[in-house]
All heavy atoms as TSV, in Angstrom:
chain	resi	resn	atom	element	x	y	z
A	1	MET	N	N	0.812	-1.185	0.000
A	1	MET	CA	C	0.000	0.000	0.000
A	1	MET	C	C	0.865	1.263	0.000
A	1	MET	O	O	0.499	2.261	-0.568
A	1	MET	CB	C	-0.916	-0.006	1.219
A	1	MET	CG	C	-1.924	1.096	1.150
A	1	MET	SD	S	-3.432	0.571	1.882
A	1	MET	CE	C	-3.576	1.715	3.190
A	2	SER	N	N	2.018	1.197	0.606
A	2	SER	CA	C	2.891	2.369	0.630
A	2	SER	C	C	3.423	2.673	-0.767
A	2	SER	O	O	3.691	3.824	-1.094
A	2	SER	CB	C	4.034	2.162	1.607
A	2	SER	OG	O	4.818	1.073	1.183
A	3	ASP	N	N	3.591	1.630	-1.598
A	3	ASP	CA	C	4.040	1.851	-2.971
A	3	ASP	C	C	3.006	2.644	-3.762
A	3	ASP	O	O	3.354	3.521	-4.545
A	3	ASP	CB	C	4.311	0.517	-3.669
A	3	ASP	CG	C	5.514	-0.200	-3.086
A	3	ASP	OD1	O	6.392	0.510	-2.532
A	3	ASP	OD2	O	5.559	-1.427	-3.179
A	4	GLU	N	N	1.720	2.329	-3.550
A	4	GLU	CA	C	0.661	3.063	-4.245
A	4	GLU	C	C	0.645	4.525	-3.825
A	4	GLU	O	O	0.495	5.426	-4.646
A	4	GLU	CB	C	-0.697	2.426	-3.965
A	4	GLU	CG	C	-0.882	1.060	-4.585
A	4	GLU	CD	C	-2.222	0.442	-4.221
A	4	GLU	OE1	O	-3.093	1.158	-3.709
A	4	GLU	OE2	O	-2.373	-0.756	-4.445
A	5	THR	N	N	0.804	4.784	-2.546
A	5	THR	CA	C	0.809	6.153	-2.034
A	5	THR	C	C	1.981	6.931	-2.609
A	5	THR	O	O	1.833	8.072	-3.033
A	5	THR	CB	C	0.888	6.157	-0.498
A	5	THR	OG1	O	-0.147	5.336	0.015
A	5	THR	CG2	C	0.748	7.552	0.046
A	6	LYS	N	N	3.141	6.307	-2.641
A	6	LYS	CA	C	4.321	6.977	-3.195
A	6	LYS	C	C	4.129	7.292	-4.675
A	6	LYS	O	O	4.502	8.357	-5.143
A	6	LYS	CB	C	5.560	6.109	-3.002
A	6	LYS	CG	C	6.051	6.051	-1.586
A	6	LYS	CD	C	7.293	5.187	-1.500
A	6	LYS	CE	C	7.775	5.062	-0.072
A	6	LYS	NZ	N	8.955	4.197	0.033
A	7	ALA	N	N	3.540	6.373	-5.405
A	7	ALA	CA	C	3.328	6.597	-6.831
A	7	ALA	C	C	2.356	7.752	-7.058
A	7	ALA	O	O	2.553	8.584	-7.935
A	7	ALA	CB	C	2.800	5.329	-7.484
A	8	LYS	N	N	1.291	7.827	-6.259
A	8	LYS	CA	C	0.318	8.906	-6.422
A	8	LYS	C	C	0.932	10.262	-6.087
A	8	LYS	O	O	0.732	11.238	-6.781
A	8	LYS	CB	C	-0.900	8.654	-5.537
A	8	LYS	CG	C	-1.776	7.523	-6.015
A	8	LYS	CD	C	-2.968	7.330	-5.099
A	8	LYS	CE	C	-3.782	6.129	-5.538
A	8	LYS	NZ	N	-4.905	5.877	-4.624
A	9	VAL	N	N	1.692	10.313	-5.000
A	9	VAL	CA	C	2.314	11.576	-4.604
A	9	VAL	C	C	3.323	11.998	-5.662
A	9	VAL	O	O	3.383	13.159	-6.051
A	9	VAL	CB	C	2.967	11.440	-3.211
A	9	VAL	CG1	C	3.767	12.682	-2.875
A	9	VAL	CG2	C	1.897	11.191	-2.152
A	10	GLY	N	N	4.099	11.087	-6.160
A	10	GLY	CA	C	5.088	11.411	-7.178
A	10	GLY	C	C	4.435	11.930	-8.448
A	10	GLY	O	O	4.895	12.899	-9.045
A	11	ARG	N	N	3.341	11.315	-8.861
A	11	ARG	CA	C	2.631	11.729	-10.058
A	11	ARG	C	C	2.046	13.129	-9.873
A	11	ARG	O	O	2.130	13.980	-10.745
A	11	ARG	CB	C	1.524	10.730	-10.374
A	11	ARG	CG	C	0.842	11.011	-11.692
A	11	ARG	CD	C	-0.275	10.028	-11.996
A	11	ARG	NE	N	0.022	8.678	-11.551
A	11	ARG	CZ	C	-0.870	7.843	-11.038
A	11	ARG	NH1	N	-2.125	8.210	-10.901
A	11	ARG	NH2	N	-0.546	6.627	-10.668
A	12	ARG	N	N	1.467	13.377	-8.698
A	12	ARG	CA	C	0.874	14.683	-8.427
A	12	ARG	C	C	1.944	15.773	-8.398
A	12	ARG	O	O	1.743	16.869	-8.921
A	12	ARG	CB	C	0.103	14.643	-7.112
A	12	ARG	CG	C	-1.165	13.852	-7.222
A	12	ARG	CD	C	-1.903	13.829	-5.927
A	12	ARG	NE	N	-3.101	13.001	-6.046
A	12	ARG	CZ	C	-3.750	12.492	-5.035
A	12	ARG	NH1	N	-3.333	12.716	-3.800
A	12	ARG	NH2	N	-4.830	11.764	-5.221
A	13	ASP	N	N	3.060	15.481	-7.772
A	13	ASP	CA	C	4.149	16.464	-7.739
A	13	ASP	C	C	4.641	16.762	-9.148
A	13	ASP	O	O	4.905	17.918	-9.490
A	13	ASP	CB	C	5.309	15.962	-6.884
A	13	ASP	CG	C	4.992	15.997	-5.396
A	13	ASP	OD1	O	4.071	16.748	-5.011
A	13	ASP	OD2	O	5.655	15.265	-4.640
A	14	PHE	N	N	4.750	15.733	-9.938
A	14	PHE	CA	C	5.184	15.923	-11.322
A	14	PHE	C	C	4.217	16.822	-12.069
A	14	PHE	O	O	4.626	17.767	-12.747
A	14	PHE	CB	C	5.295	14.556	-12.023
A	14	PHE	CG	C	5.549	14.680	-13.489
A	14	PHE	CD1	C	6.801	15.029	-13.962
A	14	PHE	CD2	C	4.529	14.450	-14.409
A	14	PHE	CE1	C	7.037	15.147	-15.319
A	14	PHE	CE2	C	4.751	14.561	-15.765
A	14	PHE	CZ	C	6.015	14.911	-16.223
A	15	LEU	N	N	2.904	16.557	-11.938
A	15	LEU	CA	C	1.923	17.360	-12.645
A	15	LEU	C	C	1.912	18.805	-12.153
A	15	LEU	O	O	1.723	19.731	-12.940
A	15	LEU	CB	C	0.529	16.726	-12.500
A	15	LEU	CG	C	0.363	15.384	-13.216
A	15	LEU	CD1	C	-1.000	14.779	-12.896
A	15	LEU	CD2	C	0.530	15.539	-14.713
A	16	ARG	N	N	2.114	19.006	-10.873
A	16	ARG	CA	C	2.191	20.376	-10.346
A	16	ARG	C	C	3.370	21.115	-10.953
A	16	ARG	O	O	3.262	22.268	-11.363
A	16	ARG	CB	C	2.322	20.343	-8.827
A	16	ARG	CG	C	1.035	20.084	-8.124
A	16	ARG	CD	C	1.202	20.243	-6.614
A	16	ARG	NE	N	0.047	19.659	-5.951
A	16	ARG	CZ	C	0.082	18.777	-4.984
A	16	ARG	NH1	N	1.242	18.362	-4.515
A	16	ARG	NH2	N	-1.017	18.302	-4.456
A	17	LYS	N	N	4.505	20.459	-11.003
A	17	LYS	CA	C	5.703	21.103	-11.547
A	17	LYS	C	C	5.553	21.392	-13.035
A	17	LYS	O	O	5.963	22.441	-13.517
A	17	LYS	CB	C	6.932	20.237	-11.287
A	17	LYS	CG	C	7.304	20.219	-9.822
A	17	LYS	CD	C	8.463	19.298	-9.548
A	17	LYS	CE	C	8.735	19.246	-8.047
A	17	LYS	NZ	N	9.797	18.320	-7.709
A	18	VAL	N	N	4.938	20.482	-13.751
A	18	VAL	CA	C	4.700	20.706	-15.176
A	18	VAL	C	C	3.730	21.874	-15.356
A	18	VAL	O	O	3.918	22.727	-16.222
A	18	VAL	CB	C	4.158	19.423	-15.844
A	18	VAL	CG1	C	3.651	19.708	-17.238
A	18	VAL	CG2	C	5.247	18.368	-15.899
A	19	GLY	N	N	2.705	21.935	-14.524
A	19	GLY	CA	C	1.741	23.035	-14.608
A	19	GLY	C	C	2.387	24.371	-14.327
A	19	GLY	O	O	2.151	25.359	-15.026
A	20	ILE	N	N	3.230	24.430	-13.323
A	20	ILE	CA	C	3.920	25.682	-12.996
A	20	ILE	C	C	4.867	26.070	-14.126
A	20	ILE	O	O	4.944	27.232	-14.518
A	20	ILE	CB	C	4.684	25.537	-11.659
A	20	ILE	CG1	C	3.682	25.426	-10.515
A	20	ILE	CG2	C	5.617	26.710	-11.435
A	20	ILE	CD1	C	4.305	25.036	-9.193
A	21	GLY	N	N	5.541	25.104	-14.688
A	21	GLY	CA	C	6.437	25.391	-15.809
A	21	GLY	C	C	5.690	25.889	-17.027
A	21	GLY	O	O	6.146	26.781	-17.731
A	22	THR	N	N	4.503	25.338	-17.267
A	22	THR	CA	C	3.708	25.760	-18.415
A	22	THR	C	C	3.233	27.188	-18.244
A	22	THR	O	O	3.276	27.985	-19.179
A	22	THR	CB	C	2.498	24.827	-18.591
A	22	THR	OG1	O	2.970	23.494	-18.717
A	22	THR	CG2	C	1.693	25.189	-19.812
A	23	VAL	N	N	2.782	27.539	-17.050
A	23	VAL	CA	C	2.330	28.903	-16.788
A	23	VAL	C	C	3.486	29.876	-16.957
A	23	VAL	O	O	3.338	30.931	-17.563
A	23	VAL	CB	C	1.721	29.008	-15.372
A	23	VAL	CG1	C	1.470	30.442	-14.991
A	23	VAL	CG2	C	0.440	28.204	-15.299
A	24	GLY	N	N	4.642	29.525	-16.446
A	24	GLY	CA	C	5.811	30.396	-16.575
A	24	GLY	C	C	6.226	30.575	-18.031
A	24	GLY	O	O	6.549	31.676	-18.457
A	25	ALA	N	N	6.193	29.501	-18.786
A	25	ALA	CA	C	6.561	29.586	-20.198
A	25	ALA	C	C	5.535	30.408	-20.965
A	25	ALA	O	O	5.890	31.189	-21.845
A	25	ALA	CB	C	6.676	28.189	-20.798
A	26	GLY	N	N	4.264	30.249	-20.619
A	26	GLY	CA	C	3.218	31.029	-21.290
A	26	GLY	C	C	3.378	32.505	-21.023
A	26	GLY	O	O	3.211	33.339	-21.919
A	27	ALA	N	N	3.697	32.883	-19.810
A	27	ALA	CA	C	3.900	34.294	-19.471
A	27	ALA	C	C	5.121	34.845	-20.198
A	27	ALA	O	O	5.109	35.980	-20.670
A	27	ALA	CB	C	4.058	34.446	-17.968
A	28	THR	N	N	6.157	34.037	-20.314
A	28	THR	CA	C	7.363	34.476	-21.012
A	28	THR	C	C	7.084	34.683	-22.498
A	28	THR	O	O	7.551	35.651	-23.088
A	28	THR	CB	C	8.486	33.433	-20.839
A	28	THR	OG1	O	8.705	33.235	-19.449
A	28	THR	CG2	C	9.753	33.892	-21.505
A	29	LEU	N	N	6.315	33.805	-23.101
A	29	LEU	CA	C	6.016	33.935	-24.523
A	29	LEU	C	C	5.057	35.075	-24.804
A	29	LEU	O	O	5.125	35.714	-25.843
A	29	LEU	CB	C	5.425	32.624	-25.052
A	29	LEU	CG	C	6.381	31.441	-25.108
A	29	LEU	CD1	C	5.631	30.186	-25.551
A	29	LEU	CD2	C	7.522	31.721	-26.059
A	30	ALA	N	N	4.134	35.348	-23.904
A	30	ALA	CA	C	3.132	36.377	-24.141
A	30	ALA	C	C	3.697	37.783	-23.979
A	30	ALA	O	O	3.205	38.716	-24.579
A	30	ALA	CB	C	1.957	36.179	-23.200
A	31	THR	N	N	4.728	37.942	-23.211
A	31	THR	CA	C	5.265	39.263	-22.919
A	31	THR	C	C	5.747	39.984	-24.171
A	31	THR	O	O	5.377	41.136	-24.379
A	31	THR	CB	C	6.402	39.160	-21.877
A	31	THR	OG1	O	5.880	38.511	-20.724
A	31	THR	CG2	C	6.944	40.514	-21.514
A	32	PRO	N	N	6.532	39.396	-25.060
A	32	PRO	CA	C	6.981	40.137	-26.239
A	32	PRO	C	C	5.846	40.441	-27.223
A	32	PRO	O	O	5.961	41.358	-28.024
A	32	PRO	CB	C	7.999	39.216	-26.900
A	32	PRO	CG	C	8.335	38.189	-25.901
A	32	PRO	CD	C	7.203	38.112	-24.952
A	33	LEU	N	N	4.748	39.704	-27.160
A	33	LEU	CA	C	3.664	39.912	-28.108
A	33	LEU	C	C	2.809	41.127	-27.764
A	33	LEU	O	O	2.089	41.628	-28.604
A	33	LEU	CB	C	2.782	38.663	-28.169
A	33	LEU	CG	C	3.478	37.384	-28.608
A	33	LEU	CD1	C	2.504	36.210	-28.550
A	33	LEU	CD2	C	4.042	37.530	-30.007
A	34	VAL	N	N	2.898	41.596	-26.538
A	34	VAL	CA	C	2.099	42.738	-26.119
A	34	VAL	C	C	2.769	43.992	-26.630
A	34	VAL	O	O	3.926	44.253	-26.360
A	34	VAL	CB	C	1.971	42.778	-24.581
A	34	VAL	CG1	C	1.246	44.021	-24.132
A	34	VAL	CG2	C	1.281	41.524	-24.084
A	35	GLY	N	N	2.002	44.771	-27.399
A	35	GLY	CA	C	2.540	46.008	-27.945
A	35	GLY	C	C	1.671	47.177	-27.548
A	35	GLY	O	O	0.693	47.039	-26.815
A	36	SER	N	N	2.032	48.334	-28.022
A	36	SER	CA	C	1.235	49.507	-27.705
A	36	SER	C	C	-0.047	49.493	-28.532
A	36	SER	O	O	-0.092	48.980	-29.653
A	36	SER	CB	C	2.030	50.777	-27.994
A	36	SER	OG	O	2.362	50.829	-29.366
A	37	ALA	N	N	-1.090	50.075	-27.984
A	37	ALA	CA	C	-2.380	50.130	-28.680
A	37	ALA	C	C	-2.316	51.151	-29.801
A	37	ALA	O	O	-1.693	52.202	-29.672
A	37	ALA	CB	C	-3.474	50.503	-27.701
A	38	GLN	N	N	-2.971	50.819	-30.914
A	38	GLN	CA	C	-3.003	51.733	-32.055
A	38	GLN	C	C	-4.448	51.969	-32.449
A	38	GLN	O	O	-5.273	51.069	-32.390
A	38	GLN	CB	C	-2.253	51.134	-33.239
A	38	GLN	CG	C	-0.775	50.956	-32.978
A	38	GLN	CD	C	-0.063	50.386	-34.194
A	38	GLN	OE1	O	-0.660	50.203	-35.235
A	38	GLN	NE2	N	1.208	50.100	-34.044
A	39	ALA	N	N	-4.730	53.183	-32.867
A	39	ALA	CA	C	-6.074	53.512	-33.325
A	39	ALA	C	C	-6.321	52.847	-34.672
A	39	ALA	O	O	-5.387	52.550	-35.423
A	39	ALA	CB	C	-6.226	55.016	-33.442
A	40	ASP	N	N	-7.592	52.583	-34.984
A	40	ASP	CA	C	-7.889	51.975	-36.278
A	40	ASP	C	C	-7.554	52.952	-37.395
A	40	ASP	O	O	-7.576	54.168	-37.231
A	40	ASP	CB	C	-9.343	51.516	-36.357
A	40	ASP	CG	C	-10.332	52.646	-36.189
A	40	ASP	OD1	O	-9.922	53.772	-35.890
A	40	ASP	OD2	O	-11.535	52.395	-36.368
A	41	SER	N	N	-7.223	52.415	-38.547
A	41	SER	CA	C	-6.760	53.239	-39.657
A	41	SER	C	C	-7.855	53.531	-40.675
A	41	SER	O	O	-7.591	54.123	-41.703
A	41	SER	CB	C	-5.592	52.538	-40.353
A	41	SER	OG	O	-6.026	51.289	-40.851
A	42	GLU	N	N	-9.094	53.126	-40.392
A	42	GLU	CA	C	-10.180	53.355	-41.332
A	42	GLU	C	C	-10.772	54.750	-41.135
A	42	GLU	O	O	-10.953	55.211	-40.016
A	42	GLU	CB	C	-11.299	52.337	-41.137
A	42	GLU	CG	C	-10.932	50.937	-41.506
A	42	GLU	CD	C	-12.094	49.980	-41.333
A	42	GLU	OE1	O	-12.926	50.211	-40.430
A	42	GLU	OE2	O	-12.164	49.026	-42.109
A	43	ASN	N	N	-11.104	55.380	-42.266
A	43	ASN	CA	C	-11.812	56.643	-42.141
A	43	ASN	C	C	-13.316	56.352	-42.087
A	43	ASN	O	O	-13.744	55.205	-42.165
A	43	ASN	CB	C	-11.448	57.594	-43.287
A	43	ASN	CG	C	-11.794	57.018	-44.650
A	43	ASN	OD1	O	-12.694	56.215	-44.763
A	43	ASN	ND2	N	-11.062	57.454	-45.676
A	44	ASN	N	N	-14.138	57.379	-41.952
A	44	ASN	CA	C	-15.578	57.176	-41.777
A	44	ASN	C	C	-16.227	56.491	-42.972
A	44	ASN	O	O	-17.143	55.686	-42.819
A	44	ASN	CB	C	-16.269	58.498	-41.483
A	44	ASN	CG	C	-16.019	58.955	-40.060
A	44	ASN	OD1	O	-15.759	58.119	-39.191
A	44	ASN	ND2	N	-16.079	60.241	-39.811
A	45	ASP	N	N	-15.788	56.805	-44.197
A	45	ASP	CA	C	-16.372	56.165	-45.389
A	45	ASP	C	C	-16.066	54.665	-45.409
A	45	ASP	O	O	-16.917	53.856	-45.767
A	45	ASP	CB	C	-15.837	56.821	-46.663
A	45	ASP	CG	C	-16.337	58.244	-46.827
A	45	ASP	OD1	O	-17.419	58.553	-46.279
A	45	ASP	OD2	O	-15.643	59.045	-47.488
A	46	GLU	N	N	-14.842	54.294	-45.043
A	46	GLU	CA	C	-14.483	52.876	-45.022
A	46	GLU	C	C	-15.225	52.119	-43.927
A	46	GLU	O	O	-15.547	50.960	-44.080
A	46	GLU	CB	C	-12.976	52.726	-44.825
A	46	GLU	CG	C	-12.172	53.167	-46.032
A	46	GLU	CD	C	-10.679	53.149	-45.768
A	46	GLU	OE1	O	-10.279	53.202	-44.587
A	46	GLU	OE2	O	-9.928	53.092	-46.736
A	47	LYS	N	N	-15.536	52.778	-42.824
A	47	LYS	CA	C	-16.268	52.132	-41.747
A	47	LYS	C	C	-17.698	51.834	-42.141
A	47	LYS	O	O	-18.298	50.883	-41.669
A	47	LYS	CB	C	-16.264	53.009	-40.493
A	47	LYS	CG	C	-14.922	53.093	-39.814
A	47	LYS	CD	C	-14.999	54.001	-38.610
A	47	LYS	CE	C	-13.640	54.199	-37.978
A	47	LYS	NZ	N	-13.694	55.132	-36.853
A	48	ARG	N	N	-18.276	52.651	-43.012
A	48	ARG	CA	C	-19.686	52.506	-43.394
A	48	ARG	C	C	-19.906	51.646	-44.629
A	48	ARG	O	O	-21.044	51.339	-44.971
A	48	ARG	CB	C	-20.284	53.888	-43.650
A	48	ARG	CG	C	-20.388	54.707	-42.402
A	48	ARG	CD	C	-21.117	56.012	-42.657
A	48	ARG	NE	N	-21.030	56.865	-41.511
A	48	ARG	CZ	C	-20.517	58.083	-41.507
A	48	ARG	NH1	N	-20.049	58.603	-42.619
A	48	ARG	NH2	N	-20.467	58.780	-40.401
A	49	LYS	N	N	-18.841	51.262	-45.320
A	49	LYS	CA	C	-19.014	50.514	-46.563
A	49	LYS	C	C	-19.575	49.119	-46.297
A	49	LYS	O	O	-19.401	48.544	-45.209
A	49	LYS	CB	C	-17.701	50.415	-47.330
A	49	LYS	CG	C	-16.692	49.479	-46.697
A	49	LYS	CD	C	-15.422	49.439	-47.512
A	49	LYS	CE	C	-14.435	48.499	-46.861
A	49	LYS	NZ	N	-13.192	48.426	-47.584
A	50	ALA	N	N	-20.236	48.587	-47.290
A	50	ALA	CA	C	-20.791	47.236	-47.177
A	50	ALA	C	C	-19.650	46.235	-47.232
A	50	ALA	O	O	-18.804	46.282	-48.115
A	50	ALA	CB	C	-21.768	46.999	-48.313
A	51	ARG	N	N	-19.618	45.310	-46.308
A	51	ARG	CA	C	-18.537	44.325	-46.256
A	51	ARG	C	C	-18.983	42.949	-46.730
A	51	ARG	O	O	-18.190	42.144	-47.137
A	51	ARG	CB	C	-17.987	44.232	-44.838
A	51	ARG	CG	C	-17.412	45.556	-44.381
A	51	ARG	CD	C	-16.877	45.467	-42.980
A	51	ARG	NE	N	-16.501	46.765	-42.473
A	51	ARG	CZ	C	-15.306	47.303	-42.640
A	51	ARG	NH1	N	-14.381	46.657	-43.292
A	51	ARG	NH2	N	-15.038	48.489	-42.143
A	52	TYR	N	N	-20.267	42.699	-46.644
A	52	TYR	CA	C	-20.788	41.395	-47.053
A	52	TYR	C	C	-21.141	41.449	-48.519
A	52	TYR	O	O	-21.893	42.305	-48.963
A	52	TYR	CB	C	-22.023	41.043	-46.222
A	52	TYR	CG	C	-22.632	39.719	-46.605
A	52	TYR	CD1	C	-22.053	38.539	-46.193
A	52	TYR	CD2	C	-23.774	39.669	-47.392
A	52	TYR	CE1	C	-22.605	37.332	-46.543
A	52	TYR	CE2	C	-24.330	38.457	-47.742
A	52	TYR	CZ	C	-23.743	37.296	-47.319
A	52	TYR	OH	O	-24.293	36.100	-47.675
A	53	LYS	N	N	-20.616	40.498	-49.272
A	53	LYS	CA	C	-20.918	40.410	-50.699
A	53	LYS	C	C	-21.477	39.034	-50.983
A	53	LYS	O	O	-20.858	38.027	-50.664
A	53	LYS	CB	C	-19.660	40.670	-51.518
A	53	LYS	CG	C	-19.160	42.081	-51.359
A	53	LYS	CD	C	-17.993	42.357	-52.252
A	53	LYS	CE	C	-17.698	43.814	-52.177
A	53	LYS	NZ	N	-16.457	44.203	-51.735
A	54	GLU	N	N	-22.649	39.004	-51.550
A	54	GLU	CA	C	-23.289	37.730	-51.873
A	54	GLU	C	C	-22.761	37.263	-53.231
A	54	GLU	O	O	-23.357	37.510	-54.273
A	54	GLU	CB	C	-24.805	37.894	-51.890
A	54	GLU	CG	C	-25.514	36.577	-51.770
A	54	GLU	CD	C	-26.983	36.747	-51.481
A	54	GLU	OE1	O	-27.327	37.440	-50.521
A	54	GLU	OE2	O	-27.769	36.171	-52.241
A	55	SER	N	N	-21.643	36.559	-53.203
A	55	SER	CA	C	-21.015	36.081	-54.431
A	55	SER	C	C	-21.643	34.757	-54.855
A	55	SER	O	O	-22.524	34.219	-54.194
A	55	SER	CB	C	-19.512	35.931	-54.217
A	55	SER	OG	O	-19.272	35.035	-53.170
A	56	ASP	N	N	-21.154	34.220	-55.963
A	56	ASP	CA	C	-21.725	32.982	-56.501
A	56	ASP	C	C	-21.585	31.811	-55.527
A	56	ASP	O	O	-22.512	31.019	-55.375
A	56	ASP	CB	C	-21.051	32.619	-57.829
A	56	ASP	CG	C	-21.443	33.581	-58.938
A	56	ASP	OD1	O	-22.540	34.182	-58.838
A	56	ASP	OD2	O	-20.662	33.729	-59.892
A	57	HIS	N	N	-20.446	31.689	-54.868
A	57	HIS	CA	C	-20.288	30.553	-53.957
A	57	HIS	C	C	-21.187	30.696	-52.725
A	57	HIS	O	O	-21.655	29.707	-52.182
A	57	HIS	CB	C	-18.818	30.348	-53.573
A	57	HIS	CG	C	-18.257	31.357	-52.635
A	57	HIS	ND1	N	-17.812	32.579	-53.049
A	57	HIS	CD2	C	-18.073	31.305	-51.300
A	57	HIS	CE1	C	-17.376	33.248	-52.002
A	57	HIS	NE2	N	-17.525	32.508	-50.920
A	58	VAL	N	N	-21.475	31.928	-52.312
A	58	VAL	CA	C	-22.399	32.128	-51.195
A	58	VAL	C	C	-23.817	31.774	-51.637
A	58	VAL	O	O	-24.567	31.107	-50.911
A	58	VAL	CB	C	-22.322	33.589	-50.689
A	58	VAL	CG1	C	-23.399	33.869	-49.656
A	58	VAL	CG2	C	-20.946	33.866	-50.106
A	59	LYS	N	N	-24.203	32.182	-52.834
A	59	LYS	CA	C	-25.538	31.850	-53.361
A	59	LYS	C	C	-25.700	30.336	-53.483
A	59	LYS	O	O	-26.758	29.785	-53.167
A	59	LYS	CB	C	-25.755	32.516	-54.705
A	59	LYS	CG	C	-25.901	34.021	-54.613
A	59	LYS	CD	C	-26.040	34.625	-55.987
A	59	LYS	CE	C	-26.036	36.132	-55.908
A	59	LYS	NZ	N	-26.096	36.739	-57.226
A	60	THR	N	N	-24.655	29.648	-53.927
A	60	THR	CA	C	-24.697	28.193	-54.043
A	60	THR	C	C	-24.851	27.554	-52.668
A	60	THR	O	O	-25.637	26.622	-52.500
A	60	THR	CB	C	-23.412	27.677	-54.711
A	60	THR	OG1	O	-23.272	28.294	-55.978
A	60	THR	CG2	C	-23.440	26.176	-54.871
A	61	TYR	N	N	-24.165	28.076	-51.672
A	61	TYR	CA	C	-24.289	27.558	-50.307
A	61	TYR	C	C	-25.722	27.700	-49.822
A	61	TYR	O	O	-26.297	26.769	-49.267
A	61	TYR	CB	C	-23.323	28.309	-49.389
A	61	TYR	CG	C	-23.437	27.898	-47.942
A	61	TYR	CD1	C	-22.782	26.772	-47.474
A	61	TYR	CD2	C	-24.212	28.634	-47.050
A	61	TYR	CE1	C	-22.884	26.391	-46.144
A	61	TYR	CE2	C	-24.318	28.259	-45.718
A	61	TYR	CZ	C	-23.656	27.144	-45.280
A	61	TYR	OH	O	-23.768	26.770	-43.975
A	62	TYR	N	N	-26.315	28.861	-50.028
A	62	TYR	CA	C	-27.696	29.067	-49.603
A	62	TYR	C	C	-28.652	28.132	-50.348
A	62	TYR	O	O	-29.575	27.580	-49.763
A	62	TYR	CB	C	-28.123	30.509	-49.840
A	62	TYR	CG	C	-27.495	31.504	-48.882
A	62	TYR	CD1	C	-27.301	32.818	-49.257
A	62	TYR	CD2	C	-27.109	31.129	-47.605
A	62	TYR	CE1	C	-26.751	33.737	-48.383
A	62	TYR	CE2	C	-26.554	32.037	-46.730
A	62	TYR	CZ	C	-26.377	33.336	-47.122
A	62	TYR	OH	O	-25.839	34.235	-46.254
A	63	ARG	N	N	-28.431	27.958	-51.639
A	63	ARG	CA	C	-29.310	27.103	-52.426
A	63	ARG	C	C	-29.198	25.649	-51.988
A	63	ARG	O	O	-30.202	24.956	-51.810
A	63	ARG	CB	C	-28.952	27.239	-53.918
A	63	ARG	CG	C	-29.823	26.406	-54.838
A	63	ARG	CD	C	-29.440	26.570	-56.299
A	63	ARG	NE	N	-28.013	26.513	-56.578
A	63	ARG	CZ	C	-27.320	25.392	-56.683
A	63	ARG	NH1	N	-27.894	24.218	-56.532
A	63	ARG	NH2	N	-26.027	25.420	-56.954
A	64	VAL	N	N	-27.977	25.171	-51.775
A	64	VAL	CA	C	-27.758	23.782	-51.408
A	64	VAL	C	C	-28.353	23.496	-50.017
A	64	VAL	O	O	-28.905	22.429	-49.780
A	64	VAL	CB	C	-26.240	23.462	-51.436
A	64	VAL	CG1	C	-25.953	22.133	-50.780
A	64	VAL	CG2	C	-25.743	23.469	-52.860
A	65	ASN	N	N	-28.256	24.439	-49.110
A	65	ASN	CA	C	-28.761	24.253	-47.762
A	65	ASN	C	C	-30.209	24.682	-47.595
A	65	ASN	O	O	-30.724	24.722	-46.485
A	65	ASN	CB	C	-27.872	25.017	-46.763
A	65	ASN	CG	C	-26.529	24.331	-46.647
A	65	ASN	OD1	O	-26.451	23.204	-46.203
A	65	ASN	ND2	N	-25.477	25.000	-47.064
A	66	ARG	N	N	-30.856	24.989	-48.693
A	66	ARG	CA	C	-32.287	25.308	-48.757
A	66	ARG	C	C	-32.687	26.495	-47.895
A	66	ARG	O	O	-33.717	26.495	-47.260
A	66	ARG	CB	C	-33.111	24.076	-48.385
A	66	ARG	CG	C	-32.918	22.952	-49.337
A	66	ARG	CD	C	-33.851	21.806	-49.031
A	66	ARG	NE	N	-33.624	20.735	-49.970
A	66	ARG	CZ	C	-33.603	19.461	-49.639
A	66	ARG	NH1	N	-33.833	19.086	-48.426
A	66	ARG	NH2	N	-33.370	18.547	-50.557
A	67	TYR	N	N	-31.850	27.520	-47.883
A	67	TYR	CA	C	-32.241	28.759	-47.231
A	67	TYR	C	C	-33.185	29.502	-48.174
A	67	TYR	O	O	-33.038	29.430	-49.393
A	67	TYR	CB	C	-31.029	29.631	-46.928
A	67	TYR	CG	C	-30.176	29.098	-45.807
A	67	TYR	CD1	C	-28.960	28.481	-46.063
A	67	TYR	CD2	C	-30.589	29.223	-44.501
A	67	TYR	CE1	C	-28.178	27.992	-45.021
A	67	TYR	CE2	C	-29.820	28.738	-43.459
A	67	TYR	CZ	C	-28.629	28.126	-43.714
A	67	TYR	OH	O	-27.867	27.641	-42.702
A	68	PRO	N	N	-34.172	30.201	-47.668
A	68	PRO	CA	C	-35.107	30.904	-48.546
A	68	PRO	C	C	-34.377	32.015	-49.312
A	68	PRO	O	O	-33.454	32.633	-48.809
A	68	PRO	CB	C	-36.144	31.500	-47.604
A	68	PRO	CG	C	-35.524	31.464	-46.263
A	68	PRO	CD	C	-34.495	30.372	-46.268
A	69	ALA	N	N	-34.815	32.240	-50.527
A	69	ALA	CA	C	-34.222	33.267	-51.361
A	69	ALA	C	C	-34.507	34.637	-50.762
A	69	ALA	O	O	-35.568	34.864	-50.168
A	69	ALA	CB	C	-34.765	33.187	-52.783
A	70	LYS	N	N	-33.582	35.549	-50.943
A	70	LYS	CA	C	-33.738	36.877	-50.394
A	70	LYS	C	C	-34.818	37.634	-51.174
A	70	LYS	O	O	-34.833	37.634	-52.386
A	70	LYS	CB	C	-32.401	37.628	-50.524
A	70	LYS	CG	C	-32.217	38.770	-49.592
A	70	LYS	CD	C	-30.814	39.309	-49.732
A	70	LYS	CE	C	-30.496	40.207	-48.572
A	70	LYS	NZ	N	-29.161	40.753	-48.706
A	71	GLY	N	N	-35.765	38.237	-50.449
A	71	GLY	CA	C	-36.812	39.022	-51.078
A	71	GLY	C	C	-37.910	38.169	-51.710
A	71	GLY	O	O	-38.691	38.649	-52.502
A	72	GLY	N	N	-38.010	36.922	-51.368
A	72	GLY	CA	C	-39.011	36.111	-52.042
A	72	GLY	C	C	-39.777	35.204	-51.201
A	72	GLY	O	O	-40.012	34.915	-50.173
């Protein structure tokens, strides 16, 4: 029974150490990726433009999946 207890404690200690190492590595990797905030570069006309375009492949998707036709 003492062998089972030792194995469980050893496994738990290992997982704790791996978890701590992962958190530390994640913090180290995330630090260089953080940069200064920048304002968006779009002007008012670009912000208001239509972004969705119903192209042929979109129309085919709607037809194949039996979505109702627009305006009908």
